mmJSON file of the N, C-alpha and C atoms, coordinates in Angstrom:
{"data_MODEL":{"atom_site":{
"group_PDB":["ATOM","ATOM","ATOM","ATOM","ATOM","ATOM","ATOM","ATOM","ATOM","ATOM","ATOM","ATOM","ATOM","ATOM","ATOM","ATOM","ATOM","ATOM","ATOM","ATOM","ATOM","ATOM","ATOM","ATOM","ATOM","ATOM","ATOM","ATOM","ATOM","ATOM","ATOM","ATOM","ATOM","ATOM","ATOM","ATOM","ATOM","ATOM","ATOM","ATOM","ATOM","ATOM","ATOM","ATOM","ATOM","ATOM","ATOM","ATOM","ATOM","ATOM","ATOM","ATOM","ATOM","ATOM","ATOM","ATOM","ATOM","ATOM","ATOM","ATOM","ATOM","ATOM","ATOM","ATOM","ATOM","ATOM","ATOM","ATOM","ATOM","ATOM","ATOM","ATOM","ATOM","ATOM","ATOM","ATOM","ATOM","ATOM","ATOM","ATOM","ATOM","ATOM","ATOM","ATOM","ATOM","ATOM","ATOM","ATOM","ATOM","ATOM","ATOM","ATOM","ATOM","ATOM","ATOM","ATOM","ATOM","ATOM","ATOM","ATOM","ATOM","ATOM","ATOM","ATOM","ATOM","ATOM","ATOM","ATOM","ATOM","ATOM","ATOM","ATOM","ATOM","ATOM","ATOM","ATOM","ATOM","ATOM","ATOM","ATOM","ATOM","ATOM","ATOM","ATOM","ATOM","ATOM","ATOM","ATOM","ATOM","ATOM","ATOM","ATOM","ATOM","ATOM","ATOM","ATOM","ATOM","ATOM","ATOM","ATOM","ATOM","ATOM","ATOM","ATOM","ATOM","ATOM","ATOM","ATOM","ATOM","ATOM","ATOM","ATOM","ATOM","ATOM","ATOM","ATOM","ATOM","ATOM","ATOM","ATOM","ATOM","ATOM","ATOM","ATOM","ATOM","ATOM","ATOM","ATOM","ATOM","ATOM","ATOM","ATOM","ATOM","ATOM","ATOM","ATOM","ATOM","ATOM","ATOM","ATOM","ATOM","ATOM","ATOM","ATOM","ATOM","ATOM","ATOM","ATOM","ATOM","ATOM","ATOM","ATOM","ATOM","ATOM","ATOM"],
"id":[1,2,3,4,5,6,7,8,9,10,11,12,13,14,15,16,17,18,19,20,21,22,23,24,25,26,27,28,29,30,31,32,33,34,35,36,37,38,39,40,41,42,43,44,45,46,47,48,49,50,51,52,53,54,55,56,57,58,59,60,61,62,63,64,65,66,67,68,69,70,71,72,73,74,75,76,77,78,79,80,81,82,83,84,85,86,87,88,89,90,91,92,93,94,95,96,97,98,99,100,101,102,103,104,105,106,107,108,109,110,111,112,113,114,115,116,117,118,119,120,121,122,123,124,125,126,127,128,129,130,131,132,133,134,135,136,137,138,139,140,141,142,143,144,145,146,147,148,149,150,151,152,153,154,155,156,157,158,159,160,161,162,163,164,165,166,167,168,169,170,171,172,173,174,175,176,177,178,179,180,181,182,183,184,185,186,187,188,189,190,191,192,193,194,195],
"type_symbol":["N","C","C","N","C","C","N","C","C","N","C","C","N","C","C","N","C","C","N","C","C","N","C","C","N","C","C","N","C","C","N","C","C","N","C","C","N","C","C","N","C","C","N","C","C","N","C","C","N","C","C","N","C","C","N","C","C","N","C","C","N","C","C","N","C","C","N","C","C","N","C","C","N","C","C","N","C","C","N","C","C","N","C","C","N","C","C","N","C","C","N","C","C","N","C","C","N","C","C","N","C","C","N","C","C","N","C","C","N","C","C","N","C","C","N","C","C","N","C","C","N","C","C","N","C","C","N","C","C","N","C","C","N","C","C","N","C","C","N","C","C","N","C","C","N","C","C","N","C","C","N","C","C","N","C","C","N","C","C","N","C","C","N","C","C","N","C","C","N","C","C","N","C","C","N","C","C","N","C","C","N","C","C","N","C","C","N","C","C","N","C","C","N","C","C"],
"label_atom_id":["N","CA","C","N","CA","C","N","CA","C","N","CA","C","N","CA","C","N","CA","C","N","CA","C","N","CA","C","N","CA","C","N","CA","C","N","CA","C","N","CA","C","N","CA","C","N","CA","C","N","CA","C","N","CA","C","N","CA","C","N","CA","C","N","CA","C","N","CA","C","N","CA","C","N","CA","C","N","CA","C","N","CA","C","N","CA","C","N","CA","C","N","CA","C","N","CA","C","N","CA","C","N","CA","C","N","CA","C","N","CA","C","N","CA","C","N","CA","C","N","CA","C","N","CA","C","N","CA","C","N","CA","C","N","CA","C","N","CA","C","N","CA","C","N","CA","C","N","CA","C","N","CA","C","N","CA","C","N","CA","C","N","CA","C","N","CA","C","N","CA","C","N","CA","C","N","CA","C","N","CA","C","N","CA","C","N","CA","C","N","CA","C","N","CA","C","N","CA","C","N","CA","C","N","CA","C","N","CA","C","N","CA","C","N","CA","C","N","CA","C","N","CA","C","N","CA","C"],
"label_alt_id":[null,null,null,null,null,null,null,null,null,null,null,null,null,null,null,null,null,null,null,null,null,null,null,null,null,null,null,null,null,null,null,null,null,null,null,null,null,null,null,null,null,null,null,null,null,null,null,null,null,null,null,null,null,null,null,null,null,null,null,null,null,null,null,null,null,null,null,null,null,null,null,null,null,null,null,null,null,null,null,null,null,null,null,null,null,null,null,null,null,null,null,null,null,null,null,null,null,null,null,null,null,null,null,null,null,null,null,null,null,null,null,null,null,null,null,null,null,null,null,null,null,null,null,null,null,null,null,null,null,null,null,null,null,null,null,null,null,null,null,null,null,null,null,null,null,null,null,null,null,null,null,null,null,null,null,null,null,null,null,null,null,null,null,null,null,null,null,null,null,null,null,null,null,null,null,null,null,null,null,null,null,null,null,null,null,null,null,null,null,null,null,null,null,null,null],
"label_comp_id":["MET","MET","MET","ALA","ALA","ALA","SER","SER","SER","LYS","LYS","LYS","GLN","GLN","GLN","ILE","ILE","ILE","SER","SER","SER","ILE","ILE","ILE","GLY","GLY","GLY","ILE","ILE","ILE","GLY","GLY","GLY","ILE","ILE","ILE","PRO","PRO","PRO","MET","MET","MET","ILE","ILE","ILE","VAL","VAL","VAL","VAL","VAL","VAL","GLY","GLY","GLY","ALA","ALA","ALA","ILE","ILE","ILE","LEU","LEU","LEU","ALA","ALA","ALA","VAL","VAL","VAL","PHE","PHE","PHE","LEU","LEU","LEU","ALA","ALA","ALA","PRO","PRO","PRO","THR","THR","THR","GLN","GLN","GLN","PRO","PRO","PRO","ASP","ASP","ASP","LEU","LEU","LEU","THR","THR","THR","ASP","ASP","ASP","THR","THR","THR","ILE","ILE","ILE","GLU","GLU","GLU","PHE","PHE","PHE","VAL","VAL","VAL","GLY","GLY","GLY","SER","SER","SER","LEU","LEU","LEU","ILE","ILE","ILE","GLY","GLY","GLY","ILE","ILE","ILE","LEU","LEU","LEU","GLY","GLY","GLY","VAL","VAL","VAL","VAL","VAL","VAL","ILE","ILE","ILE","PHE","PHE","PHE","ILE","ILE","ILE","ALA","ALA","ALA","GLY","GLY","GLY","LEU","LEU","LEU","PHE","PHE","PHE","ALA","ALA","ALA","ARG","ARG","ARG","LYS","LYS","LYS","THR","THR","THR","PRO","PRO","PRO","GLN","GLN","GLN","ILE","ILE","ILE","ALA","ALA","ALA","SER","SER","SER"],
"label_asym_id":["A","A","A","A","A","A","A","A","A","A","A","A","A","A","A","A","A","A","A","A","A","A","A","A","A","A","A","A","A","A","A","A","A","A","A","A","A","A","A","A","A","A","A","A","A","A","A","A","A","A","A","A","A","A","A","A","A","A","A","A","A","A","A","A","A","A","A","A","A","A","A","A","A","A","A","A","A","A","A","A","A","A","A","A","A","A","A","A","A","A","A","A","A","A","A","A","A","A","A","A","A","A","A","A","A","A","A","A","A","A","A","A","A","A","A","A","A","A","A","A","A","A","A","A","A","A","A","A","A","A","A","A","A","A","A","A","A","A","A","A","A","A","A","A","A","A","A","A","A","A","A","A","A","A","A","A","A","A","A","A","A","A","A","A","A","A","A","A","A","A","A","A","A","A","A","A","A","A","A","A","A","A","A","A","A","A","A","A","A","A","A","A","A","A","A"],
"label_entity_id":["1","1","1","1","1","1","1","1","1","1","1","1","1","1","1","1","1","1","1","1","1","1","1","1","1","1","1","1","1","1","1","1","1","1","1","1","1","1","1","1","1","1","1","1","1","1","1","1","1","1","1","1","1","1","1","1","1","1","1","1","1","1","1","1","1","1","1","1","1","1","1","1","1","1","1","1","1","1","1","1","1","1","1","1","1","1","1","1","1","1","1","1","1","1","1","1","1","1","1","1","1","1","1","1","1","1","1","1","1","1","1","1","1","1","1","1","1","1","1","1","1","1","1","1","1","1","1","1","1","1","1","1","1","1","1","1","1","1","1","1","1","1","1","1","1","1","1","1","1","1","1","1","1","1","1","1","1","1","1","1","1","1","1","1","1","1","1","1","1","1","1","1","1","1","1","1","1","1","1","1","1","1","1","1","1","1","1","1","1","1","1","1","1","1","1"],
"label_seq_id":[1,1,1,2,2,2,3,3,3,4,4,4,5,5,5,6,6,6,7,7,7,8,8,8,9,9,9,10,10,10,11,11,11,12,12,12,13,13,13,14,14,14,15,15,15,16,16,16,17,17,17,18,18,18,19,19,19,20,20,20,21,21,21,22,22,22,23,23,23,24,24,24,25,25,25,26,26,26,27,27,27,28,28,28,29,29,29,30,30,30,31,31,31,32,32,32,33,33,33,34,34,34,35,35,35,36,36,36,37,37,37,38,38,38,39,39,39,40,40,40,41,41,41,42,42,42,43,43,43,44,44,44,45,45,45,46,46,46,47,47,47,48,48,48,49,49,49,50,50,50,51,51,51,52,52,52,53,53,53,54,54,54,55,55,55,56,56,56,57,57,57,58,58,58,59,59,59,60,60,60,61,61,61,62,62,62,63,63,63,64,64,64,65,65,65],
"pdbx_PDB_ins_code":[null,null,null,null,null,null,null,null,null,null,null,null,null,null,null,null,null,null,null,null,null,null,null,null,null,null,null,null,null,null,null,null,null,null,null,null,null,null,null,null,null,null,null,null,null,null,null,null,null,null,null,null,null,null,null,null,null,null,null,null,null,null,null,null,null,null,null,null,null,null,null,null,null,null,null,null,null,null,null,null,null,null,null,null,null,null,null,null,null,null,null,null,null,null,null,null,null,null,null,null,null,null,null,null,null,null,null,null,null,null,null,null,null,null,null,null,null,null,null,null,null,null,null,null,null,null,null,null,null,null,null,null,null,null,null,null,null,null,null,null,null,null,null,null,null,null,null,null,null,null,null,null,null,null,null,null,null,null,null,null,null,null,null,null,null,null,null,null,null,null,null,null,null,null,null,null,null,null,null,null,null,null,null,null,null,null,null,null,null,null,null,null,null,null,null],
"Cartn_x":[2.314,1.373,2.104,1.687,2.351,1.959,2.872,2.598,2.267,0.991,0.56,1.039,1.173,1.616,3.04,3.905,5.285,5.34,4.685,4.769,4.138,2.924,2.196,2.589,2.826,3.102,4.506,5.484,6.874,7.488,7.306,7.967,7.529,6.243,5.737,6.041,5.835,6.217,7.707,8.568,9.998,10.311,9.645,9.85,9.411,8.264,7.738,8.657,9.1,9.982,11.315,11.852,13.096,12.95,11.835,11.599,11.432,10.728,10.554,11.899,12.727,14.057,14.888,14.946,15.834,15.345,14.032,13.509,13.191,12.566,12.084,12.998,13.607,14.413,15.836,16.405,17.8,18.044,17.183,17.467,17.382,16.716,16.595,17.831,18.715,19.937,21.149,21.658,22.744,24.029,24.317,25.57,25.505,24.326,24.171,23.43,23.378,22.594,23.016,24.312,24.781,24.45,24.622,24.345,22.863,22.021,20.574,20.082,20.597,20.216,20.648,21.842,22.327,21.448,21.145,20.325,18.917,18.351,17.012,16.962,17.96,17.973,18.233,19.049,19.292,18.015,17.266,15.994,15.026,14.969,14.081,14.443,15.725,16.171,15.875,16.119,15.781,14.274,13.485,12.036,11.609,12.258,11.948,12.33,13.476,13.91,12.928,12.501,11.543,10.195,9.788,8.527,8.558,9.655,9.786,9.873,10.57,10.644,9.265,8.435,7.075,6.236,6.542,5.81,6.133,7.338,7.758,7.662,7.208,7.118,5.986,6.239,5.224,5.006,3.809,3.533,4.123,4.738,5.292,4.215,4.244,3.224,3.446,2.353,2.436,2.786,3.667,4.079,3.153,2.53,1.631,2.457,2.089,2.849,2.02],
"Cartn_y":[147.774,147.256,146.299,145.075,144.05,144.15,143.746,143.709,142.269,141.995,140.644,140.235,141.2,140.866,140.306,140.882,140.406,139.067,138.955,137.741,136.542,136.714,135.603,135.388,136.456,136.339,135.919,136.237,135.919,134.972,135.271,134.499,133.05,132.808,131.438,130.59,131.09,130.262,129.919,130.833,130.526,129.439,129.462,128.421,127.073,127.051,125.796,125.259,126.109,125.671,125.172,125.86,125.407,124.055,123.826,122.529,121.431,121.718,120.719,120.352,121.348,121.069,120.218,120.615,119.948,118.553,118.358,117.088,116.099,116.564,115.635,115.5,116.585,116.528,116.032,116.36,115.998,114.486,113.66,112.212,111.586,112.249,111.67,111.888,112.785,113.073,112.76,111.545,111.174,111.966,112.4,113.141,114.571,115.155,116.56,116.756,115.756,115.836,117.009,117.162,118.24,119.617,119.789,121.083,121.415,120.439,120.677,120.963,120.237,120.52,121.911,122.33,123.663,124.747,124.608,125.605,125.624,124.453,124.397,125.028,124.75,125.356,126.854,127.29,128.719,129.443,128.872,129.477,129.51,128.435,128.404,129.446,129.601,130.587,132.009,132.274,133.592,133.837,132.791,132.916,133.296,132.702,133.048,134.496,134.926,136.312,137.289,136.984,137.859,137.838,136.669,136.575,137.463,137.403,138.22,139.702,140.03,141.429,141.947,141.091,141.495,141.786,141.117,141.385,142.757,143.245,144.528,145.682,145.416,146.468,147.43,148.709,149.746,150.513,151.031,151.875,153.261,153.813,155.158,156.175,157.312,158.334,158.899,159.21,159.778,161.264,161.713,163.099,163.842,164.878,165.662,166.519,166.48,167.281,168.42],
"Cartn_z":[25.66,24.711,23.769,23.734,22.934,21.47,20.627,19.194,18.812,18.63,18.29,16.906,16.0,14.655,14.664,15.477,15.543,16.26,17.408,18.202,17.501,17.016,16.42,14.961,14.239,12.813,12.462,13.301,12.985,14.015,15.29,16.342,16.403,16.472,16.613,15.371,14.143,12.991,12.948,13.375,13.397,14.412,15.553,16.562,16.009,15.341,14.788,13.691,12.781,11.695,12.254,13.241,13.86,14.518,15.187,15.831,14.792,13.71,12.652,12.042,11.788,11.233,12.181,13.44,14.389,14.763,14.854,15.362,14.244,13.178,12.165,10.948,10.514,9.302,9.561,10.689,10.969,10.963,11.553,11.524,10.129,9.193,7.86,7.004,7.399,6.648,7.527,7.487,8.406,8.212,6.981,6.753,7.268,7.274,7.641,8.962,9.806,11.036,11.912,12.131,13.011,12.454,11.165,10.546,10.588,10.278,10.285,11.697,12.685,14.069,14.487,14.073,14.418,13.802,12.511,11.827,12.415,12.699,13.29,14.665,15.488,16.82,16.746,15.794,15.617,15.208,14.278,13.858,15.03,15.825,16.984,18.026,18.297,19.285,18.795,17.523,16.98,17.026,16.827,16.943,18.341,19.345,20.74,21.025,20.522,20.731,20.077,18.864,18.179,18.881,19.378,20.116,21.363,22.105,23.316,22.947,21.852,21.418,21.046,20.471,20.14,21.363,22.471,23.706,24.28,24.021,24.574,23.585,22.365,21.351,21.692,21.452,21.684,20.403,20.263,19.118,19.375,18.336,18.459,18.106,18.766,18.455,17.06,16.386,15.044,15.144,14.29,14.263,13.281,13.775,12.922,11.964,10.701,9.733,9.203],
"occupancy":[1.0,1.0,1.0,1.0,1.0,1.0,1.0,1.0,1.0,1.0,1.0,1.0,1.0,1.0,1.0,1.0,1.0,1.0,1.0,1.0,1.0,1.0,1.0,1.0,1.0,1.0,1.0,1.0,1.0,1.0,1.0,1.0,1.0,1.0,1.0,1.0,1.0,1.0,1.0,1.0,1.0,1.0,1.0,1.0,1.0,1.0,1.0,1.0,1.0,1.0,1.0,1.0,1.0,1.0,1.0,1.0,1.0,1.0,1.0,1.0,1.0,1.0,1.0,1.0,1.0,1.0,1.0,1.0,1.0,1.0,1.0,1.0,1.0,1.0,1.0,1.0,1.0,1.0,1.0,1.0,1.0,1.0,1.0,1.0,1.0,1.0,1.0,1.0,1.0,1.0,1.0,1.0,1.0,1.0,1.0,1.0,1.0,1.0,1.0,1.0,1.0,1.0,1.0,1.0,1.0,1.0,1.0,1.0,1.0,1.0,1.0,1.0,1.0,1.0,1.0,1.0,1.0,1.0,1.0,1.0,1.0,1.0,1.0,1.0,1.0,1.0,1.0,1.0,1.0,1.0,1.0,1.0,1.0,1.0,1.0,1.0,1.0,1.0,1.0,1.0,1.0,1.0,1.0,1.0,1.0,1.0,1.0,1.0,1.0,1.0,1.0,1.0,1.0,1.0,1.0,1.0,1.0,1.0,1.0,1.0,1.0,1.0,1.0,1.0,1.0,1.0,1.0,1.0,1.0,1.0,1.0,1.0,1.0,1.0,1.0,1.0,1.0,1.0,1.0,1.0,1.0,1.0,1.0,1.0,1.0,1.0,1.0,1.0,1.0,1.0,1.0,1.0,1.0,1.0,1.0],
"B_iso_or_equiv":[0.0,0.0,0.0,0.0,0.0,0.0,0.0,0.0,0.0,0.0,0.0,0.0,0.0,0.0,0.0,0.0,0.0,0.0,0.0,0.0,0.0,0.0,0.0,0.0,0.0,0.0,0.0,0.0,0.0,0.0,0.0,0.0,0.0,0.0,0.0,0.0,0.0,0.0,0.0,0.0,0.0,0.0,0.0,0.0,0.0,0.0,0.0,0.0,0.0,0.0,0.0,0.0,0.0,0.0,0.0,0.0,0.0,0.0,0.0,0.0,0.0,0.0,0.0,0.0,0.0,0.0,0.0,0.0,0.0,0.0,0.0,0.0,0.0,0.0,0.0,0.0,0.0,0.0,0.0,0.0,0.0,0.0,0.0,0.0,0.0,0.0,0.0,0.0,0.0,0.0,0.0,0.0,0.0,0.0,0.0,0.0,0.0,0.0,0.0,0.0,0.0,0.0,0.0,0.0,0.0,0.0,0.0,0.0,0.0,0.0,0.0,0.0,0.0,0.0,0.0,0.0,0.0,0.0,0.0,0.0,0.0,0.0,0.0,0.0,0.0,0.0,0.0,0.0,0.0,0.0,0.0,0.0,0.0,0.0,0.0,0.0,0.0,0.0,0.0,0.0,0.0,0.0,0.0,0.0,0.0,0.0,0.0,0.0,0.0,0.0,0.0,0.0,0.0,0.0,0.0,0.0,0.0,0.0,0.0,0.0,0.0,0.0,0.0,0.0,0.0,0.0,0.0,0.0,0.0,0.0,0.0,0.0,0.0,0.0,0.0,0.0,0.0,0.0,0.0,0.0,0.0,0.0,0.0,0.0,0.0,0.0,0.0,0.0,0.0,0.0,0.0,0.0,0.0,0.0,0.0],
"pdbx_formal_charge":[null,null,null,null,null,null,null,null,null,null,null,null,null,null,null,null,null,null,null,null,null,null,null,null,null,null,null,null,null,null,null,null,null,null,null,null,null,null,null,null,null,null,null,null,null,null,null,null,null,null,null,null,null,null,null,null,null,null,null,null,null,null,null,null,null,null,null,null,null,null,null,null,null,null,null,null,null,null,null,null,null,null,null,null,null,null,null,null,null,null,null,null,null,null,null,null,null,null,null,null,null,null,null,null,null,null,null,null,null,null,null,null,null,null,null,null,null,null,null,null,null,null,null,null,null,null,null,null,null,null,null,null,null,null,null,null,null,null,null,null,null,null,null,null,null,null,null,null,null,null,null,null,null,null,null,null,null,null,null,null,null,null,null,null,null,null,null,null,null,null,null,null,null,null,null,null,null,null,null,null,null,null,null,null,null,null,null,null,null,null,null,null,null,null,null],
"auth_seq_id":[1,1,1,2,2,2,3,3,3,4,4,4,5,5,5,6,6,6,7,7,7,8,8,8,9,9,9,10,10,10,11,11,11,12,12,12,13,13,13,14,14,14,15,15,15,16,16,16,17,17,17,18,18,18,19,19,19,20,20,20,21,21,21,22,22,22,23,23,23,24,24,24,25,25,25,26,26,26,27,27,27,28,28,28,29,29,29,30,30,30,31,31,31,32,32,32,33,33,33,34,34,34,35,35,35,36,36,36,37,37,37,38,38,38,39,39,39,40,40,40,41,41,41,42,42,42,43,43,43,44,44,44,45,45,45,46,46,46,47,47,47,48,48,48,49,49,49,50,50,50,51,51,51,52,52,52,53,53,53,54,54,54,55,55,55,56,56,56,57,57,57,58,58,58,59,59,59,60,60,60,61,61,61,62,62,62,63,63,63,64,64,64,65,65,65],
"auth_comp_id":["MET","MET","MET","ALA","ALA","ALA","SER","SER","SER","LYS","LYS","LYS","GLN","GLN","GLN","ILE","ILE","ILE","SER","SER","SER","ILE","ILE","ILE","GLY","GLY","GLY","ILE","ILE","ILE","GLY","GLY","GLY","ILE","ILE","ILE","PRO","PRO","PRO","MET","MET","MET","ILE","ILE","ILE","VAL","VAL","VAL","VAL","VAL","VAL","GLY","GLY","GLY","ALA","ALA","ALA","ILE","ILE","ILE","LEU","LEU","LEU","ALA","ALA","ALA","VAL","VAL","VAL","PHE","PHE","PHE","LEU","LEU","LEU","ALA","ALA","ALA","PRO","PRO","PRO","THR","THR","THR","GLN","GLN","GLN","PRO","PRO","PRO","ASP","ASP","ASP","LEU","LEU","LEU","THR","THR","THR","ASP","ASP","ASP","THR","THR","THR","ILE","ILE","ILE","GLU","GLU","GLU","PHE","PHE","PHE","VAL","VAL","VAL","GLY","GLY","GLY","SER","SER","SER","LEU","LEU","LEU","ILE","ILE","ILE","GLY","GLY","GLY","ILE","ILE","ILE","LEU","LEU","LEU","GLY","GLY","GLY","VAL","VAL","VAL","VAL","VAL","VAL","ILE","ILE","ILE","PHE","PHE","PHE","ILE","ILE","ILE","ALA","ALA","ALA","GLY","GLY","GLY","LEU","LEU","LEU","PHE","PHE","PHE","ALA","ALA","ALA","ARG","ARG","ARG","LYS","LYS","LYS","THR","THR","THR","PRO","PRO","PRO","GLN","GLN","GLN","ILE","ILE","ILE","ALA","ALA","ALA","SER","SER","SER"],
"auth_asym_id":["A","A","A","A","A","A","A","A","A","A","A","A","A","A","A","A","A","A","A","A","A","A","A","A","A","A","A","A","A","A","A","A","A","A","A","A","A","A","A","A","A","A","A","A","A","A","A","A","A","A","A","A","A","A","A","A","A","A","A","A","A","A","A","A","A","A","A","A","A","A","A","A","A","A","A","A","A","A","A","A","A","A","A","A","A","A","A","A","A","A","A","A","A","A","A","A","A","A","A","A","A","A","A","A","A","A","A","A","A","A","A","A","A","A","A","A","A","A","A","A","A","A","A","A","A","A","A","A","A","A","A","A","A","A","A","A","A","A","A","A","A","A","A","A","A","A","A","A","A","A","A","A","A","A","A","A","A","A","A","A","A","A","A","A","A","A","A","A","A","A","A","A","A","A","A","A","A","A","A","A","A","A","A","A","A","A","A","A","A","A","A","A","A","A","A"],
"auth_atom_id":["N","CA","C","N","CA","C","N","CA","C","N","CA","C","N","CA","C","N","CA","C","N","CA","C","N","CA","C","N","CA","C","N","CA","C","N","CA","C","N","CA","C","N","CA","C","N","CA","C","N","CA","C","N","CA","C","N","CA","C","N","CA","C","N","CA","C","N","CA","C","N","CA","C","N","CA","C","N","CA","C","N","CA","C","N","CA","C","N","CA","C","N","CA","C","N","CA","C","N","CA","C","N","CA","C","N","CA","C","N","CA","C","N","CA","C","N","CA","C","N","CA","C","N","CA","C","N","CA","C","N","CA","C","N","CA","C","N","CA","C","N","CA","C","N","CA","C","N","CA","C","N","CA","C","N","CA","C","N","CA","C","N","CA","C","N","CA","C","N","CA","C","N","CA","C","N","CA","C","N","CA","C","N","CA","C","N","CA","C","N","CA","C","N","CA","C","N","CA","C","N","CA","C","N","CA","C","N","CA","C","N","CA","C","N","CA","C","N","CA","C","N","CA","C","N","CA","C"],
"pdbx_PDB_model_num":[1,1,1,1,1,1,1,1,1,1,1,1,1,1,1,1,1,1,1,1,1,1,1,1,1,1,1,1,1,1,1,1,1,1,1,1,1,1,1,1,1,1,1,1,1,1,1,1,1,1,1,1,1,1,1,1,1,1,1,1,1,1,1,1,1,1,1,1,1,1,1,1,1,1,1,1,1,1,1,1,1,1,1,1,1,1,1,1,1,1,1,1,1,1,1,1,1,1,1,1,1,1,1,1,1,1,1,1,1,1,1,1,1,1,1,1,1,1,1,1,1,1,1,1,1,1,1,1,1,1,1,1,1,1,1,1,1,1,1,1,1,1,1,1,1,1,1,1,1,1,1,1,1,1,1,1,1,1,1,1,1,1,1,1,1,1,1,1,1,1,1,1,1,1,1,1,1,1,1,1,1,1,1,1,1,1,1,1,1,1,1,1,1,1,1]
}}}
């Protein structure tokens, strides 16, 4: 059972923000291009990992007290 909250709420926005950083913001800062591309790609890759983790997340059974 997939966790839509994790996949859609965290994974996809991280992918989008990483792409915006790497593609649009990096060319505007010539001195920091390599650093901005690295940070943007890192955020995007972590977003993909979180998105995939959300697909495999399962709900744990509640313990009766």
